[in-house]
PyMOL Python script that loads the backbone (N, CA, C, O; Angstrom):
from pymol import cmd

cmd.read_pdbstr("""\
ATOM      1  N   UNK A   1      -8.231 -24.116 -11.782  1.00  0.00           N
ATOM      2  CA  UNK A   1      -8.205 -23.240 -13.323  1.00  0.00           C
ATOM      3  C   UNK A   1      -8.641 -21.826 -14.132  1.00  0.00           C
ATOM      4  O   UNK A   1      -9.626 -21.600 -14.835  1.00  0.00           O
ATOM      5  N   UNK A   2      -7.789 -21.180 -13.842  1.00  0.00           N
ATOM      6  CA  UNK A   2      -8.272 -19.280 -14.697  1.00  0.00           C
ATOM      7  C   UNK A   2      -8.711 -19.257 -15.770  1.00  0.00           C
ATOM      8  O   UNK A   2      -8.361 -20.339 -16.238  1.00  0.00           O
ATOM      9  N   UNK A   3      -9.541 -18.476 -16.882  1.00  0.00           N
ATOM     10  CA  UNK A   3     -10.177 -18.335 -18.390  1.00  0.00           C
ATOM     11  C   UNK A   3     -10.605 -17.016 -18.406  1.00  0.00           C
ATOM     12  O   UNK A   3     -11.021 -16.259 -17.529  1.00  0.00           O
ATOM     13  N   UNK A   4     -10.367 -16.886 -19.873  1.00  0.00           N
ATOM     14  CA  UNK A   4     -11.033 -15.213 -19.581  1.00  0.00           C
ATOM     15  C   UNK A   4     -10.018 -14.272 -19.158  1.00  0.00           C
ATOM     16  O   UNK A   4      -8.834 -14.475 -18.891  1.00  0.00           O
ATOM     17  N   UNK A   5     -10.783 -13.070 -19.144  1.00  0.00           N
ATOM     18  CA  UNK A   5      -9.982 -11.928 -18.864  1.00  0.00           C
ATOM     19  C   UNK A   5      -9.212 -12.189 -17.387  1.00  0.00           C
ATOM     20  O   UNK A   5      -8.311 -11.429 -17.033  1.00  0.00           O
ATOM     21  N   UNK A   6      -9.645 -13.340 -16.545  1.00  0.00           N
ATOM     22  CA  UNK A   6      -8.906 -13.601 -15.252  1.00  0.00           C
ATOM     23  C   UNK A   6      -7.618 -14.553 -15.454  1.00  0.00           C
ATOM     24  O   UNK A   6      -6.775 -14.746 -14.577  1.00  0.00           O
ATOM     25  N   UNK A   7      -7.598 -15.177 -16.884  1.00  0.00           N
ATOM     26  CA  UNK A   7      -6.151 -15.743 -16.816  1.00  0.00           C
ATOM     27  C   UNK A   7      -5.169 -14.554 -17.866  1.00  0.00           C
ATOM     28  O   UNK A   7      -4.067 -14.896 -18.296  1.00  0.00           O
ATOM     29  N   UNK A   8      -5.582 -13.594 -18.077  1.00  0.00           N
ATOM     30  CA  UNK A   8      -4.833 -12.283 -18.172  1.00  0.00           C
ATOM     31  C   UNK A   8      -4.271 -11.362 -17.375  1.00  0.00           C
ATOM     32  O   UNK A   8      -3.212 -10.738 -17.440  1.00  0.00           O
ATOM     33  N   UNK A   9      -5.174 -11.383 -16.602  1.00  0.00           N
ATOM     34  CA  UNK A   9      -4.226 -10.744 -15.684  1.00  0.00           C
ATOM     35  C   UNK A   9      -3.594 -11.408 -14.837  1.00  0.00           C
ATOM     36  O   UNK A   9      -2.569 -10.838 -14.462  1.00  0.00           O
ATOM     37  N   UNK A  10      -3.799 -12.436 -14.356  1.00  0.00           N
ATOM     38  CA  UNK A  10      -2.991 -13.516 -13.512  1.00  0.00           C
ATOM     39  C   UNK A  10      -1.681 -13.888 -13.902  1.00  0.00           C
ATOM     40  O   UNK A  10      -0.709 -14.037 -13.161  1.00  0.00           O
ATOM     41  N   UNK A  11      -1.763 -14.075 -15.569  1.00  0.00           N
ATOM     42  CA  UNK A  11       0.069 -13.515 -16.186  1.00  0.00           C
ATOM     43  C   UNK A  11       0.350 -13.183 -16.556  1.00  0.00           C
ATOM     44  O   UNK A  11       1.414 -13.459 -17.112  1.00  0.00           O
ATOM     45  N   UNK A  12      -0.543 -11.822 -16.712  1.00  0.00           N
ATOM     46  CA  UNK A  12       0.540 -10.581 -16.736  1.00  0.00           C
ATOM     47  C   UNK A  12       0.662  -9.690 -14.831  1.00  0.00           C
ATOM     48  O   UNK A  12       0.734  -8.486 -14.584  1.00  0.00           O
ATOM     49  N   UNK A  13       0.644 -10.705 -13.985  1.00  0.00           N
ATOM     50  CA  UNK A  13       0.833 -10.298 -12.369  1.00  0.00           C
ATOM     51  C   UNK A  13       1.934 -10.930 -11.829  1.00  0.00           C
ATOM     52  O   UNK A  13       2.093 -11.896 -12.576  1.00  0.00           O
ATOM     53  N   UNK A  14       2.811 -10.965 -10.959  1.00  0.00           N
ATOM     54  CA  UNK A  14       3.241 -11.858  -9.963  1.00  0.00           C
ATOM     55  C   UNK A  14       2.690 -11.647  -8.481  1.00  0.00           C
ATOM     56  O   UNK A  14       1.768 -10.957  -8.047  1.00  0.00           O
ATOM     57  N   UNK A  15       3.690 -12.582  -7.814  1.00  0.00           N
ATOM     58  CA  UNK A  15       3.633 -12.538  -6.274  1.00  0.00           C
ATOM     59  C   UNK A  15       4.660 -12.672  -5.746  1.00  0.00           C
ATOM     60  O   UNK A  15       5.305 -13.650  -6.123  1.00  0.00           O
ATOM     61  N   UNK A  16       5.240 -11.846  -4.733  1.00  0.00           N
ATOM     62  CA  UNK A  16       6.362 -12.427  -3.390  1.00  0.00           C
ATOM     63  C   UNK A  16       5.957 -13.176  -3.237  1.00  0.00           C
ATOM     64  O   UNK A  16       4.789 -13.215  -2.851  1.00  0.00           O
ATOM     65  N   UNK A  17       6.836 -14.445  -3.494  1.00  0.00           N
ATOM     66  CA  UNK A  17       7.212 -15.500  -3.305  1.00  0.00           C
ATOM     67  C   UNK A  17       7.604 -15.762  -1.746  1.00  0.00           C
ATOM     68  O   UNK A  17       8.675 -15.263  -1.400  1.00  0.00           O
ATOM     69  N   UNK A  18       6.768 -16.582  -0.625  1.00  0.00           N
ATOM     70  CA  UNK A  18       8.033 -16.566   0.588  1.00  0.00           C
ATOM     71  C   UNK A  18       8.533 -17.985   1.223  1.00  0.00           C
ATOM     72  O   UNK A  18       8.099 -19.093   1.538  1.00  0.00           O
ATOM     73  N   UNK A  19       9.461 -17.391   1.206  1.00  0.00           N
ATOM     74  CA  UNK A  19      11.187 -18.003   1.077  1.00  0.00           C
ATOM     75  C   UNK A  19      12.146 -17.478   2.356  1.00  0.00           C
ATOM     76  O   UNK A  19      11.819 -16.460   2.964  1.00  0.00           O
ATOM     77  N   UNK A  20      13.463 -18.307   2.759  1.00  0.00           N
ATOM     78  CA  UNK A  20      14.245 -17.469   3.557  1.00  0.00           C
ATOM     79  C   UNK A  20      14.175 -16.436   3.056  1.00  0.00           C
ATOM     80  O   UNK A  20      13.519 -15.475   3.458  1.00  0.00           O
ATOM     81  N   UNK A  21      15.125 -16.529   1.713  1.00  0.00           N
ATOM     82  CA  UNK A  21      15.587 -14.821   0.836  1.00  0.00           C
ATOM     83  C   UNK A  21      15.007 -13.769   1.469  1.00  0.00           C
ATOM     84  O   UNK A  21      15.525 -12.856   2.111  1.00  0.00           O
ATOM     85  N   UNK A  22      13.195 -14.142   1.062  1.00  0.00           N
ATOM     86  CA  UNK A  22      12.292 -12.657   1.265  1.00  0.00           C
ATOM     87  C   UNK A  22      12.016 -12.199   2.658  1.00  0.00           C
ATOM     88  O   UNK A  22      11.538 -11.091   2.902  1.00  0.00           O
ATOM     89  N   UNK A  23      12.350 -13.141   3.627  1.00  0.00           N
ATOM     90  CA  UNK A  23      12.011 -13.256   5.207  1.00  0.00           C
ATOM     91  C   UNK A  23      13.013 -11.674   5.398  1.00  0.00           C
ATOM     92  O   UNK A  23      12.578 -10.623   5.871  1.00  0.00           O
ATOM     93  N   UNK A  24      13.943 -11.838   5.054  1.00  0.00           N
ATOM     94  CA  UNK A  24      14.624 -10.769   5.295  1.00  0.00           C
ATOM     95  C   UNK A  24      13.701  -9.086   5.180  1.00  0.00           C
ATOM     96  O   UNK A  24      13.407  -8.571   6.258  1.00  0.00           O
ATOM     97  N   UNK A  25      13.415  -8.547   4.236  1.00  0.00           N
ATOM     98  CA  UNK A  25      12.784  -7.760   3.284  1.00  0.00           C
ATOM     99  C   UNK A  25      10.859  -7.865   3.837  1.00  0.00           C
ATOM    100  O   UNK A  25      10.066  -6.992   3.485  1.00  0.00           O
ATOM    101  N   UNK A  26      10.388  -9.214   4.809  1.00  0.00           N
ATOM    102  CA  UNK A  26       9.226  -9.226   5.015  1.00  0.00           C
ATOM    103  C   UNK A  26       8.471  -8.258   4.844  1.00  0.00           C
ATOM    104  O   UNK A  26       7.492  -8.276   4.099  1.00  0.00           O
ATOM    105  N   UNK A  27       8.976  -6.968   5.751  1.00  0.00           N
ATOM    106  CA  UNK A  27       8.281  -5.664   6.074  1.00  0.00           C
ATOM    107  C   UNK A  27       7.988  -4.958   5.043  1.00  0.00           C
ATOM    108  O   UNK A  27       6.957  -4.347   4.761  1.00  0.00           O
ATOM    109  N   UNK A  28       9.118  -5.102   4.410  1.00  0.00           N
ATOM    110  CA  UNK A  28       9.088  -3.845   3.442  1.00  0.00           C
ATOM    111  C   UNK A  28       8.228  -4.881   2.058  1.00  0.00           C
ATOM    112  O   UNK A  28       7.099  -4.396   1.977  1.00  0.00           O
ATOM    113  N   UNK A  29       8.341  -5.913   1.141  1.00  0.00           N
ATOM    114  CA  UNK A  29       7.247  -6.132   0.722  1.00  0.00           C
ATOM    115  C   UNK A  29       5.665  -6.150   1.463  1.00  0.00           C
ATOM    116  O   UNK A  29       4.641  -6.066   0.785  1.00  0.00           O
ATOM    117  N   UNK A  30       5.663  -6.259   2.785  1.00  0.00           N
ATOM    118  CA  UNK A  30       4.231  -6.133   3.233  1.00  0.00           C
ATOM    119  C   UNK A  30       3.871  -4.426   3.247  1.00  0.00           C
ATOM    120  O   UNK A  30       2.982  -3.921   2.562  1.00  0.00           O
ATOM    121  N   UNK A  31       4.487  -3.915   3.889  1.00  0.00           N
ATOM    122  CA  UNK A  31       4.424  -2.207   2.392  1.00  0.00           C
ATOM    123  C   UNK A  31       3.575  -2.150   1.555  1.00  0.00           C
ATOM    124  O   UNK A  31       2.511  -1.554   1.382  1.00  0.00           O
ATOM    125  N   UNK A  32       4.499  -3.215   0.791  1.00  0.00           N
ATOM    126  CA  UNK A  32       4.166  -2.637  -0.806  1.00  0.00           C
ATOM    127  C   UNK A  32       2.824  -3.629  -1.347  1.00  0.00           C
ATOM    128  O   UNK A  32       2.033  -3.552  -2.287  1.00  0.00           O
ATOM    129  N   UNK A  33       3.059  -4.663  -0.124  1.00  0.00           N
ATOM    130  CA  UNK A  33       1.263  -5.839  -0.788  1.00  0.00           C
ATOM    131  C   UNK A  33      -0.188  -4.317  -0.218  1.00  0.00           C
ATOM    132  O   UNK A  33      -1.247  -3.987  -0.754  1.00  0.00           O
ATOM    133  N   UNK A  34       0.448  -3.863   0.901  1.00  0.00           N
ATOM    134  CA  UNK A  34      -0.598  -3.228   1.441  1.00  0.00           C
ATOM    135  C   UNK A  34      -0.938  -2.217   0.808  1.00  0.00           C
ATOM    136  O   UNK A  34      -2.079  -1.814   1.037  1.00  0.00           O
ATOM    137  N   UNK A  35      -0.134  -1.485  -0.153  1.00  0.00           N
ATOM    138  CA  UNK A  35      -0.271   0.064  -0.494  1.00  0.00           C
ATOM    139  C   UNK A  35      -0.563   0.160  -2.618  1.00  0.00           C
ATOM    140  O   UNK A  35      -0.411   1.086  -3.415  1.00  0.00           O
ATOM    141  N   UNK A  36      -0.960  -1.112  -2.769  1.00  0.00           N
ATOM    142  CA  UNK A  36      -1.111  -1.829  -3.799  1.00  0.00           C
ATOM    143  C   UNK A  36       0.090  -1.792  -4.785  1.00  0.00           C
ATOM    144  O   UNK A  36      -0.230  -1.526  -5.943  1.00  0.00           O
ATOM    145  N   UNK A  37       1.320  -1.992  -4.566  1.00  0.00           N
ATOM    146  CA  UNK A  37       2.748  -1.994  -5.112  1.00  0.00           C
ATOM    147  C   UNK A  37       2.932  -3.074  -6.266  1.00  0.00           C
ATOM    148  O   UNK A  37       3.400  -3.191  -7.399  1.00  0.00           O
ATOM    149  N   UNK A  38       2.257  -3.806  -5.247  1.00  0.00           N
ATOM    150  CA  UNK A  38       2.305  -5.091  -6.316  1.00  0.00           C
ATOM    151  C   UNK A  38       1.142  -5.903  -6.649  1.00  0.00           C
ATOM    152  O   UNK A  38       0.726  -6.698  -5.807  1.00  0.00           O
ATOM    153  N   UNK A  39       0.559  -5.791  -7.800  1.00  0.00           N
ATOM    154  CA  UNK A  39      -0.904  -6.485  -8.921  1.00  0.00           C
ATOM    155  C   UNK A  39      -1.566  -7.369  -7.916  1.00  0.00           C
ATOM    156  O   UNK A  39      -2.736  -7.305  -7.541  1.00  0.00           O
ATOM    157  N   UNK A  40      -0.635  -8.204  -7.539  1.00  0.00           N
ATOM    158  CA  UNK A  40      -1.708  -9.436  -6.987  1.00  0.00           C
ATOM    159  C   UNK A  40      -1.080  -9.170  -5.312  1.00  0.00           C
ATOM    160  O   UNK A  40       0.050  -9.478  -4.932  1.00  0.00           O
ATOM    161  N   UNK A  41      -2.184  -8.507  -4.468  1.00  0.00           N
ATOM    162  CA  UNK A  41      -2.027  -8.142  -3.284  1.00  0.00           C
ATOM    163  C   UNK A  41      -2.166  -9.632  -2.400  1.00  0.00           C
ATOM    164  O   UNK A  41      -3.099  -9.824  -1.621  1.00  0.00           O
ATOM    165  N   UNK A  42      -0.657 -11.037  -2.761  1.00  0.00           N
ATOM    166  CA  UNK A  42      -0.816 -11.296  -1.821  1.00  0.00           C
ATOM    167  C   UNK A  42       0.773 -11.987  -2.107  1.00  0.00           C
ATOM    168  O   UNK A  42       1.520 -12.092  -3.080  1.00  0.00           O
ATOM    169  N   UNK A  43       0.805 -12.434  -0.457  1.00  0.00           N
ATOM    170  CA  UNK A  43       2.060 -13.693  -0.914  1.00  0.00           C
ATOM    171  C   UNK A  43       2.340 -14.461  -1.331  1.00  0.00           C
ATOM    172  O   UNK A  43       2.218 -15.189  -0.346  1.00  0.00           O
ATOM    173  N   UNK A  44       2.762 -15.243  -2.245  1.00  0.00           N
ATOM    174  CA  UNK A  44       3.100 -16.238  -2.550  1.00  0.00           C
ATOM    175  C   UNK A  44       3.732 -17.534  -1.709  1.00  0.00           C
ATOM    176  O   UNK A  44       4.541 -17.257  -0.824  1.00  0.00           O
ATOM    177  N   UNK A  45       3.402 -18.934  -1.942  1.00  0.00           N
ATOM    178  CA  UNK A  45       3.579 -19.589  -1.118  1.00  0.00           C
ATOM    179  C   UNK A  45       4.848 -21.093  -2.403  1.00  0.00           C
ATOM    180  O   UNK A  45       4.513 -21.463  -3.528  1.00  0.00           O
ATOM    181  N   UNK A  46       6.361 -21.626  -1.528  1.00  0.00           N
ATOM    182  CA  UNK A  46       6.464 -21.985  -2.347  1.00  0.00           C
ATOM    183  C   UNK A  46       6.158 -23.070  -3.183  1.00  0.00           C
ATOM    184  O   UNK A  46       6.772 -23.585  -4.118  1.00  0.00           O
ATOM    185  N   UNK A  47       4.997 -23.327  -2.611  1.00  0.00           N
ATOM    186  CA  UNK A  47       4.252 -25.088  -3.271  1.00  0.00           C
ATOM    187  C   UNK A  47       3.492 -24.025  -5.228  1.00  0.00           C
ATOM    188  O   UNK A  47       3.153 -24.413  -6.347  1.00  0.00           O
ATOM    189  N   UNK A  48       3.596 -22.751  -4.558  1.00  0.00           N
ATOM    190  CA  UNK A  48       2.220 -21.832  -5.818  1.00  0.00           C
ATOM    191  C   UNK A  48       3.537 -21.786  -7.455  1.00  0.00           C
ATOM    192  O   UNK A  48       3.200 -21.632  -8.629  1.00  0.00           O
ATOM    193  N   UNK A  49       5.256 -22.014  -6.812  1.00  0.00           N
ATOM    194  CA  UNK A  49       5.926 -21.318  -7.774  1.00  0.00           C
ATOM    195  C   UNK A  49       5.726 -22.650  -8.601  1.00  0.00           C
ATOM    196  O   UNK A  49       6.051 -22.160  -9.683  1.00  0.00           O
ATOM    197  N   UNK A  50       5.410 -24.079  -8.936  1.00  0.00           N
ATOM    198  CA  UNK A  50       6.010 -24.647  -9.301  1.00  0.00           C
ATOM    199  C   UNK A  50       5.806 -26.324  -8.743  1.00  0.00           C
ATOM    200  O   UNK A  50       4.988 -26.577  -7.860  1.00  0.00           O
ATOM    201  N   UNK A  51       6.366 -27.029  -9.163  1.00  0.00           N
ATOM    202  CA  UNK A  51       5.592 -28.532  -8.819  1.00  0.00           C
ATOM    203  C   UNK A  51       7.004 -28.785  -7.885  1.00  0.00           C
ATOM    204  O   UNK A  51       7.150 -29.833  -7.256  1.00  0.00           O
TER     205      UNK A  51
END
""", "prot")
cmd.dss("prot")
cmd.show_as("cartoon", "prot")
cmd.util.cbc("prot")
cmd.orient("prot")
């Protein structure tokens, strides 16, 4: 569970979900993550997107 300012930061951030559709652009997204171009510097997993 995320609370306080952590919750606010997480709610305003996003991750790129690693799927078959994003596989073709993996190198581009890796570069964005490495250079701070994506607020939460990590790949998401399909299971983190919902039920």
